[in-house]
N, C-alpha and C positions, 0 to 999 in steps of 0.2 A: 503495499500500499504505500510505502513512505517513496518507495523509487518510483510507481507511477507520479506520486504528487511531487517528486523532484524533477521529474522527466517532464511534465507538465507544465511546471515553472520556468524551467530550460528554455522549453519549444516558445512558451510564450515569451520570455525574454529576447530569445535571439528574431522573433516576429517583431518585436518592436525596435529591435536593430535595425533590421531591413527595412520597415516602414521608415524609420528616422533617416537613413542613407538615401532611398527612394523620393522621398518626400519632402527633405529637409529645406528646400525653397519657401513652400507653406510653414513654416514655421518660423523663416526669416523676413520674407517680404508680406507687409500688410498693406495694399493698395487700398486707397480710396478712389473710385469713379466719379463722386457730383462733387463739380464745380461750384462753388457756394459763394464766389465774386469775380469780377473782372477788374481790369485796371481803368475801365469806364465807369465802375463805381465809384471812384477816387478822382476821379475826374482826368486821369493820367492817357496821354497817347501810347497807342500800342497798334503793332500789327500780328493779328492771327498768323501763325507758322505752321504746316504740314509738311514732315517729310514721310520719304519711304522709308523703310526698315531698313537697316544695314544688312542683315542677312537673307533678303527677298522672301520674307517670309511676308504673309497677306493681312493689310493691315496698315497703320502710319503711325508717326508719331506726333506729337501735338503739344506746340510750344507756344510764346509771347516773346513779340519782341517789344522790349520798352527804350525808345531812344532819349538821350539824352537831352535835356532842356537848354542847353548850351553847347557850344561846340565840345564833344567828349573829349576827357582825361584818359578814358580807356573804356575796354567793354566787359563785363563780369558775363563770365558763362556759369549760370547758378544752377549746381546740383543738389535737389532738395532730399531732404530726408525721410525717412517711413513713414508711414501711415498719416500720409497727407497728400496732397497733390500740389500744383503751381498755385491755385487759389489760395491755398493754404499759407504759400509762400509769399504771397504779393505784397505785403507790409514792409517784408525782411529786403525783398527786390527794390520797392520804392524807395528805400534808406540809399539804395548806391544810385539810385538815380538821381536823387538828392544832394550827392556830392559829387557830381557830375559824370556819372557813368552811361553808356549804353547796357541795357541788360539784355541776356537771352536766358527766360527762363523754360524748359521744357519738362514733360512728364518721360518716364520711363514706361515701357509698353504694360499695357494692366494697371497704368495709374492715369486718373484723369481721361481725357479724351483719346490718348494714346491709347490703340487696341494689340490683340496677337497675342490676347491670355496671360498668362501668370508668368513673370519673371525668373531667372535666374543671374547668378553672379556675372556669367560670362557677358549674358545680354545686356544687364543693365551698361556693363561698360562699352559694348558695342553701341547701343544707344546714345549713349553721351560723347563717343566719336562720332555719332552722325550729327549730333549736333553742333559738335565743333568741327566738322567738315562745313556745315551751313555758314558758319561765322569767317570761315577761312575762302573757301569757295566760292558760294552764291553774293555774301557780303562783302567779299575781298579785303577784311579787315586783315592787317598785319599783324602774325603772330606776337611779337613783341609788347605787342599793347594790348593782349587776351589776360587776363586775370581768372585763373579757375577758383571759383568760391563752391564747399561744400560743406553742408551740415549732417553730422550724425553719420548715417548710413550716405548721404550724399559724399562726406569728406573722405571716405573709403574710395569712392568712384572718382572724386578729385584728383586724388593722389594716383588714381591709379593713369588718370588722363595726364597728369605731368609726366610722369616714369615713361609715358609712349612719347610724348611731344616735347622734349626739352629745350624748344626753341618760344615756348611761350614765355609772355611776360612775368608773373609771379602766382604765387598760391596761397588761398586763404581757408583754413581747414577750422569748424567751430563744432566744439560738443563732440568731436569723433573717437572713435577707439583705435585701440592698436591692432586687432587682430580678432576675426570672429571669434577662435578658440577662448582667447582670454576672457571674451565678452561672456561665452557658455558660462565658462569657469566663475565670472564673478554674478552671474546669474542664479548659479547652483542649480538650478531646474534639472539637468541632466547631469549630477554628480554620478550616479549609477552607471552609465555609460559609456564605452570605450572612444570619447569624443574625437579624441586625434584619431581614431582610426575612421571613423563615420563620418568625420566632418568633409564636404568635399567644396561647399561654398564658404571660401577661406578668408575673404577680405584682409588679404595677410599688407597692411600698409605699414607695419613699422619695419617688416624687410625692402621696401620699396623705398624709404624717405632718405635712406644712407645715403644712395649715389644721384640724388636730384641737383640740380646745377642752378635751380632758380632761387629767387626770396621767398621766405616762407612766413607767414603770420599764423600762429594757432591762436586760438580763443577759447576759455572754458569757464564756466562758473562752479566756483566750489561745493557747490550745494546740488551738484547735478547728483539726481538719485538713478538715473538711466542709464550714464554712461558717466563712471568716475572721473575728476578732474586729474587723477595722477595718471591716466592714459595719456593725456594730450603733453604731460609732464615728460611721459617716456617717449613720447613721438620727440619731442624739443628734443630730448637729450641724444639722440640719433642724428637729427635734421641735421644737415650741412649749413654752415653760413653761407649767405646772410639771412639771420633768424629771429623772431621775436616772438615770447609768449603773453598773453595778455589773460589773467587770472581776474575774475571777478567773484568777490566774497558777495554771499549770501545769492548770488545767481543759480538758476536751477539750466534745466537742459535746453530749453526753449524760449529764456526768456533776457540773455544776459545785455540783450541791446535796452530793453527795458530798465533794467535795474541799473546800469549805469550810462545813459547814452550819450554823455558827455565824450567819457573815457572810451569807449565802443569806437565813436565816429572818428576821434580825436587818433586813435590806432589804427582806423583803415585809411584815413586822411594822407597820415604820415607814411604811410606802407606805400602809399601810391605817388606820394612826392618822391620818395626813394626810388621806385620804381622809374619815374619820369627823369631825373636827374641822370640815373644810370644810363636810359637810352639816350639823353643830349650828349653824354659823353662819348658815346661809341660810335655815335655819329657825327663827331667832329673829326 
């Protein structure tokens, strides 16, 4: 009897392992489809953008092009985080517009009005690459004037793009993590499972930062309960110069700019000024 119970438990455990391996993107990505607001609700100018999927899958990627209100000091490619879509990130994107940037917000497949099912790690990288190609090829924007911005999961996407495109101007990563394996360890939900063997969606940002050659700004709230700020500290430690880390006391995962608006905007403004001075010195 005990042997039968032990065997049943083992079969159930192995079945759970197989399910976690096969369906793990369902435990990582939480797409939301509903667009709750548009730039017109804020009186902002914008263009709707529809792009073909990079892997020739049926469907489209959807985004918003938000032009600067004056001659642009650069262009932000905005990679949003999990559990939302571009409409939930509009306020943050408009902050960049207020600082003089063009902004391109896009949704990964399965999020917002972007179609073609449920994403994987590889596919969100491909989708971000298609968004970057839109800026480089369709908009004809000089790569050194493009700044990648990523929040949370989007930070891992932005880091991957920076690793693939070293010619870009800069990288801003807010409230992001070191790797998916360390996030799983932090959450302790799957402590009974051999995560290192099962995990295929790795988002291994910490090992991608070290060889980068572009300026990096890391931002994190010290009261973040979703992603601990110590992960941004770890990313900062391995990142090459030039780099800066902004830690905001009492800020959580989504409200750094609201808790310390002046400090937040100043950090981004100074980062942009540094990039502009570097570009000017290279063009002489």
